[in-house]
Structure formats: C-alpha cells, structure tokens
N, C-alpha and C positions, 0 to 999 in steps of 0.2 A: 770831265772834259773830253770832248770828242777828239779823235786823232787829228782832225784838220783844223781845230781851233788854234788861233794864235799864229798860223802860218801867214806869211806875207805873199801877196799875189801882185803881179804887175800886168800891164797891158790889158788885153781883152779878158783875161781871166778875172780881173777885178770886176768887170761888168757883170759876170755871172754870180759873183759872191753873194749878193743879196738874194737873188733868186734861188740859189742853192740851199739856203736855209729852209726853203719850202720842200725840198726834195725828200725830207724825212716825214712829211705829212702822209697819213694813210691814203689820202686822196691821190697821191702821186705814186702809189705802189700798185703793182699787179702781180698775181701769182704766176710764176714762170717755172718751167722745168730747169734743172741745173744746166742742161745742154744749151737752152736758149739764153740763159743768163750768161754763160761763158761766151757765147757768140756775140752778145751785145757788149759785154764788158763795160768800158767807160765811153762807148761810142755816143756821139751826139744823137739825141732821140730823132731829130729830123733826118739825119743821115741814115740811121737804122731804118726808119720808116721808108725812105726812098729805096734803100737796098732790098727790103722785103717786098715792096711792090714790084720791083724789077725781077726778083727771084720767083715770086709767085704771080700774083696779079692783084689789082686794087680790090676787087670783090672779095677775094680770100682774106686779105689783110684786114679789110673793113669788118668782115664777119668775125674774125678772131678778136679784134679789138672790141667789137660790140659785146662779145661774151664776157669781157672784163669790164663792161660799162665804161669804156674809154672812148670819148668822142673823137672819132677819126677826123672829122672836118676841121676841128680846132688844131689838130696837129698838121694836117695836110696843107692848110692855107698859110702856115707860118713861113716866113722868109726873112732872113737877116742879111742877105747879100754881103756887101762889103762893110757893113756897119761895124764900128769899133767903139770902145770906151763908153762914154756917157750916152752916145746915140744908141748903141747896142743895148745898154741897160734900160734906157727909156722905152725901147720897143719890146724888149724881152719881158720885163716885169709885168706890164698890163696883160700881155698875151698869156703868160703863165697863170696869172690870177684868173683870167677868163676861162682858161682850160680847167682849172680847179673848180670854178663855179659851175661850169657845164657838167663836169663829172659829179659834183656834189648833188646836182639836181637829178641826175640819173639814179644815183644811189638812194636819194631820198624817195624817189618814185618807187623804186624796188622795195624799200622798207615799208612804205605805205601799203603797197599791194600785199606784201607778206603779212603785215599786221592786221589787214582786213581778212586774212585767211584765204586769199587768192592763190591759185597756182600761177606762178609767174614764168615768163619767158623773156628773152632779150627783146623780142618783138613787142610784147605787152608793155615793157618798160619804156622802150624808145618811142613807141607809137604814142603813148600818153604824153611824153615830153614834147613830141613834135606837134601835138595839138595845142600846146601852150598852157597846159594845166598846172602851172606852178604857183 
C-alpha cells in the first residue's frame, strides 16, 4: 500500500485525487537533478512552469522540456483559474490525459527512430510528430 492510500481529502484536493493516480506513470516522469527536484518539491506543475519561464525565458524552458520529450504547449496552455471541486476535476482529467498521450507519441517516435538504427535528436523526434506521422 502506498503511503497516501486510504487518506481522506476534502475540497479541491479531492478533485486532484483521480488525476494523481496517473502521476506514477512513467510518462509523467522526467529525470531531474536533485537540486531541481528540491526546488520543485510539491509545487503545482503549472506554477513551476510559470516560475521557470519568468526566471529564464520561454525559449530556454521549452528547450529543456523538449530534451525530456515533454510537450511544453500542453503544459503552457493549461489554465484552471478559480475552478473547484467537480468542475476542476472535469477540466483537469482530460487535459492530463491529453498531455500523457502527446508525450507518449513523442516517446513512441523516439523509439521508432532508435529501432530503425537512426541517430536521433530532439529535433528529429519533435519534427516527425509535428508532421502528423502518428
């Protein structure tokens, strides 16, 4: 049993509960340095993304996420405003699933290129996906 199983949540936290089950998926993980992981902590991914863009710039953050095959646009366009409870869950779940699907397609493209014996780069993977070759 995971440490967070069986705990009760209330308010907006309950809206995230279903989505959080997916946080343990490999598609929702990226390799980070211990320093970056400490900086992020339990921060909301959207808040972290905004902070990083303000600290560096969008081009730098986009490039860093691209190297992890994380689709920046899926993260950047997400907005939950003042949504709460069921409304928050209704918006969050499909956006999270769309993010995972977009990342899965990028990883699938990388795997295809590697299995063909190609030397791959972030550009070769993202360029193929932007052509719509799925």
